[in-house]
N, C-alpha and C positions, 0 to 999 in steps of 0.2 A: 503495498497499499504505499503509493505517493504525503508525504510532507505536503499542506498547503503549500507551501514557499514552494517548492518540488515539481508540485506540478502547475505555477502558475510561471514559472520558468518553462516548461517545457511548453507549455501551453503561447508564452507570449514569442518564443518561438520559431511554432507551428505557423502562425500568424505570418506573423516574418517570412517567413520560406516559402509561404503559399503565397502572398505580396510580388514579396523576389523572386519567385520562379514564372507564375502566369505572367508581370511585365518583363520580366528579363525575352520570352519567348520569339516576339517582335523583334528585339535589338539583335537578338543570335539568328536570324531569318533576315533580316535588310544588310547584315554585314557585311564589307566595312561602308558602306553608308550609312548618314544619319538619316536619321528619327524626327520630323517633327520640327514647327514653321522658327525656334526661337536657337538649335541650336551649331544657329553660327554663330547668331548672337554669341551664345553664353562664351564660347572656341578660343571667343575672338576675344572676351572680356576673361576668362580665367590669362587666357596668355600673356591678359595685360601685366596681372599679378598683382595690379591697383584694386583693393579692396574700398577702400572711405568711400570714390562716387558711388557707392551701393548701400550705406550706412542714412544718406538724401533719401530715401527713402522708404522706414523704417517699421510702417504697418501696410508690407509689401512682402514679399517673396523672393525679390532681388537680394534682400539682405544675408535673411541666410542662407539664398543656395552660395551667394558671394564667398559669407563666412569658409562655408563650408571645402566650397570647389579649389577654392584659390592656395588658401594653403598646405591645403591635398597634391592638390600638385607642386608644388614649390618643395614637395618633400618624397614625390614619388619617380618627379621626371615620363610621366609619361605618355603618351599621346594626347591632345585634350579633347577629342572627336571619343577612343578607348574610354578614357572618366567619363566621360558624358554615358557615355552606355551602360556606366556599373552604377553610379550616382544615380539614372534616374528611377532603373530597379529599385536598390535599397530603398530611397525617398517612396517607392511608395508603398516596398514591404514598411517601412518603421507609417505610413500609416496606417496600415491593416492594422501593427502595434499599438498604435493609438486607439483604431477602434476596439479596438478587448478590451483594454484598460478601458478603455470611457464607458462600457457597458459593463466589465464587470465590477469598479468603486464605485462610478457614478450612479451606473441604472440597476446598478445592486443584483443583475444577472448572478445565473450558476455560473458555471466555468466552460459547462456543452454549450448554449442559450450566446455566448459572450463571445466565442470560437468561433459560434454559424455565422456569429455578426459578420465577422471580419475575413471571413470566407464568402461573405456575397458582397464587405465591400468589394475586396480583389479584386472577385471573377466580375463585378457589375458595368458594364458599357462606360458607363459617363465615367470613370474613376478611371479606365484605361483610358479614354480617350482625352481627357484632359491633358495624365501624364506622356501620353504619347506625343499631345501636339506641343506644351513646353515642358 
């Protein structure tokens, strides 16, 4: 029998893996070509290495993306498009984890129902489309 902490950790990992894997499929199919409308902009922003202009729009997604991707690029020194092909699925996986966490803690659902909510989020076309395009 798993403890509550082990069960939560396992379910968080399952939620992340489901979201990451489902979002990674189109990236693999389109390799080496980029997916989305803003990919070229993000690749140029990553290559510039300048985070500061992103902080002017604090209430948008852009500052968080720059705060994650630019230091990661400077640390790893991989091709920008390859980094974007991994960051997109990772962020989708983290969104699925957020849905699980919200359902479990805020809505006080049980583990199975929360995992189902994270799975439904990961496979719904609206979230996948937004993830592909931006």
